[in-house]
Structure formats: C-alpha cells, structure tokens
Backbone bond lengths (Angstrom), bond angles and torsions (degrees), N, CA, C in turn:
res aa  C-N    CA-C-N  psi(-1)  N-CA   C-N-CA  omega(-1)  CA-C   N-CA-C  phi
1 X - - - 1.420 - - 1.510 104.74 -
2 X 1.351 116.64 130.80 1.404 118.74 -178.85 1.475 112.06 -147.22
3 X 1.366 116.28 162.87 1.401 119.01 -173.51 1.479 113.83 -96.80
4 X 1.365 116.77 -27.22 1.465 120.89 -178.27 1.515 110.76 -107.68
5 X 1.240 120.30 98.59 1.460 122.08 -170.84 1.553 111.52 -71.22
6 X 1.293 117.05 -9.43 1.486 121.18 -178.29 1.530 110.60 -72.89
7 X 1.335 117.24 -23.10 1.420 123.00 179.62 1.524 116.16 -83.79
8 X 1.295 117.45 -12.62 1.478 119.60 -168.72 1.493 113.19 -79.01
9 X 1.306 122.60 -24.14 1.447 121.95 -179.50 1.499 112.71 -61.49
10 X 1.395 117.17 -44.92 1.459 115.52 179.78 1.524 112.56 -72.26
11 X 1.248 117.01 -27.22 1.460 118.53 176.03 1.558 109.58 -70.71
12 X 1.315 117.99 -43.56 1.459 121.91 176.52 1.532 107.95 -60.59
13 X 1.270 121.47 -42.55 1.482 123.89 176.63 1.516 111.18 -61.48
14 X 1.307 121.29 -38.39 1.451 126.23 -178.29 1.560 109.67 -68.21
15 X 1.320 114.96 -31.42 1.478 116.81 177.75 1.523 113.97 -73.94
16 X 1.319 115.79 -23.01 1.444 122.18 168.80 1.517 110.85 54.44
17 X 1.292 122.01 35.64 1.476 124.37 178.11 1.483 116.38 74.32
18 X 1.319 117.28 7.57 1.530 120.89 -176.99 1.472 110.69 -74.34
19 X 1.296 119.47 -20.23 1.517 122.10 179.78 1.532 105.10 -141.23
20 X 1.324 115.22 164.58 1.469 116.36 171.14 1.466 111.10 -93.01
21 X 1.344 117.16 127.97 1.455 126.21 -177.31 1.456 107.15 -98.45
22 X 1.298 120.66 121.13 1.443 124.51 176.61 1.521 106.31 -109.30
23 X 1.393 116.62 122.13 1.439 121.24 177.70 1.510 107.50 -103.37
24 X 1.245 115.94 146.18 1.432 125.11 -178.60 1.560 110.79 -126.05
25 X 1.340 117.87 130.53 1.438 121.35 176.25 1.527 106.71 -115.23
26 X 1.246 117.77 132.62 1.507 120.42 -179.59 1.516 108.00 -93.49
27 X 1.373 113.81 149.74 1.456 116.54 173.36 1.473 112.73 -65.10
28 X 1.310 122.26 151.30 1.377 125.61 177.71 1.491 111.03 -84.53
29 X 1.349 116.51 87.48 1.458 119.35 -179.49 1.537 107.80 -149.20
30 X 1.294 113.72 153.09 1.461 120.80 177.74 1.556 108.56 -107.82
31 X 1.346 116.76 6.85 1.441 119.14 -175.80 1.533 114.92 -96.99
32 X 1.324 116.12 -13.13 1.514 119.29 175.26 1.479 115.50 -75.09
33 X 1.261 117.13 145.22 1.460 121.64 173.39 1.504 109.59 -89.15
34 X 1.336 116.90 162.54 1.491 118.01 176.16 1.532 112.76 -56.53
35 X 1.386 115.76 -38.23 1.452 123.54 177.37 1.553 108.78 -59.42
36 X 1.253 117.50 -42.45 1.502 118.86 -179.05 1.546 112.49 -65.06
37 X 1.393 114.76 -41.72 1.412 118.92 174.47 1.550 110.71 -56.96
38 X 1.285 116.00 -48.24 1.411 121.21 -176.14 1.568 109.73 -66.08
39 X 1.298 118.38 -39.39 1.458 121.49 176.26 1.573 110.49 -63.11
40 X 1.296 114.56 -43.06 1.513 115.32 -176.95 1.534 110.34 -68.95
41 X 1.375 118.21 -37.59 1.457 115.80 179.14 1.541 111.26 -70.29
42 X 1.290 118.44 -39.94 1.453 117.60 179.33 1.569 110.03 -69.65
43 X 1.249 119.02 -38.28 1.441 120.91 175.96 1.558 110.22 -59.36
44 X 1.295 118.45 -49.62 1.437 123.18 177.77 1.491 113.35 -57.89
45 X 1.336 120.03 -43.25 1.452 123.94 174.96 1.531 110.66 -60.70
46 X 1.304 115.01 -46.36 1.472 118.39 178.82 1.473 114.41 -62.29
47 X 1.395 116.74 -38.96 1.401 120.81 177.18 1.506 113.21 -58.17
48 X 1.351 117.05 -33.77 1.416 124.64 -178.99 1.549 110.17 -95.82
49 X 1.300 116.27 15.39 1.460 123.45 175.47 1.453 114.45 56.91
50 X 1.332 117.24 35.05 1.470 121.62 173.82 1.465 107.39 -97.31
51 X 1.333 114.59 113.88 1.468 121.81 -172.27 1.508 113.94 -110.26
52 X 1.342 116.73 -14.53 1.454 118.32 179.53 1.509 109.56 -152.88
53 X 1.334 115.85 155.95 1.389 118.90 179.74 1.561 113.26 159.73
54 X 1.239 117.67 -171.44 1.449 121.15 178.95 1.543 107.99 -105.40
55 X 1.338 114.67 145.21 1.399 120.85 173.16 1.587 103.79 -106.93
56 X 1.372 111.21 119.48 1.426 118.61 175.36 1.576 105.31 -112.00
57 X 1.284 115.65 111.46 1.446 118.32 -170.21 1.481 111.98 -135.10
58 X 1.381 119.20 141.00 1.426 121.61 175.44 1.541 109.35 -138.29
59 X 1.290 116.33 163.34 1.423 123.24 176.70 1.533 109.33 57.30
60 X 1.287 121.20 -135.66 1.526 120.21 -174.99 1.541 108.78 -62.53
61 X 1.272 118.61 -32.71 1.466 120.07 -175.83 1.623 109.10 -63.99
62 X 1.288 120.25 -23.64 1.413 120.60 175.71 1.557 113.30 -63.01
63 X 1.361 116.45 -32.75 1.432 121.63 174.76 1.393 112.42 -64.57
64 X 1.422 116.55 -42.51 1.442 120.25 177.37 1.502 113.06 -66.78
65 X 1.305 116.32 -39.20 1.451 120.70 178.18 1.542 113.01 -63.12
66 X 1.322 115.73 -40.06 1.497 118.07 176.63 1.503 109.90 -62.27
67 X 1.344 116.53 -41.60 1.463 120.18 -178.18 1.566 107.27 -64.89
68 X 1.311 119.01 -40.98 1.467 120.11 177.69 1.518 113.82 -61.91
69 X 1.404 113.02 -45.00 1.468 120.13 177.48 1.498 113.46 -60.79
70 X 1.358 116.26 -41.55 1.451 119.70 179.64 1.511 110.58 -63.46
71 X 1.325 118.90 -40.01 1.400 121.89 179.98 1.503 111.55 -66.66
72 X 1.305 115.22 -40.05 1.458 122.83 179.55 1.559 107.62 -61.60
73 X 1.268 120.08 -49.92 1.462 125.66 176.95 1.523 111.76 -55.63
74 X 1.297 116.28 -45.03 1.489 121.83 179.82 1.507 110.56 -65.63
75 X 1.333 119.71 -24.73 1.475 124.19 178.58 1.453 112.67 -96.77
76 X 1.339 118.81 10.72 1.441 122.13 171.85 1.534 114.17 83.33
77 X 1.271 122.27 13.81 1.436 127.68 174.10 1.483 109.20 -80.67
78 X 1.345 117.58 146.10 1.436 124.18 176.35 1.530 107.51 -76.72
79 X 1.318 117.58 127.93 1.469 122.16 -179.78 1.498 109.31 -140.88
80 X 1.255 112.86 137.59 1.517 118.57 175.31 1.546 108.02 -115.00
81 X 1.274 119.66 134.53 1.405 119.58 177.39 1.598 115.36 149.15
C-alpha cells in the first residue's frame, strides 16, 4: 500500500514476478474513517482470496496497515511488525 503511485513501476520490475503484488487505490474522500479504510482493504483482499502476505505500507497507508495489523492480533492471527 503506497501513497505515491509513480514509484511502484520500478518496485514491480524489481520483484520480477517472484511474488504477487497487490496495489490498492483509495477513494478520494475525507468522509471515511480509518476503520472504514481498513475494512475496505481487508474485504477486497478476502474477495480475491488473499489470506496471507506482507503489508508494505508508507505514508497514509501505514495508518491503514497498523489498523489492519491491530485487528489481526485481536483476532488471534500471528503478526509481526
């Protein structure tokens, strides 16, 4: 999860297909809560049957990632970070 989409193409190229990279774009709104962002991200991952992986997040996305990790810990999932 990243804030500056212009940087992702070189990162994607460096991965060279070794892992699946999932990019997320947030809606442009000031009305959503942090919990709603976290819900939407986890719902989208679940819809695509993504059940495990690493969260790489910077800028605003780091706040969403911390919310997701906190929920996972509260639900008994193993999380590092």
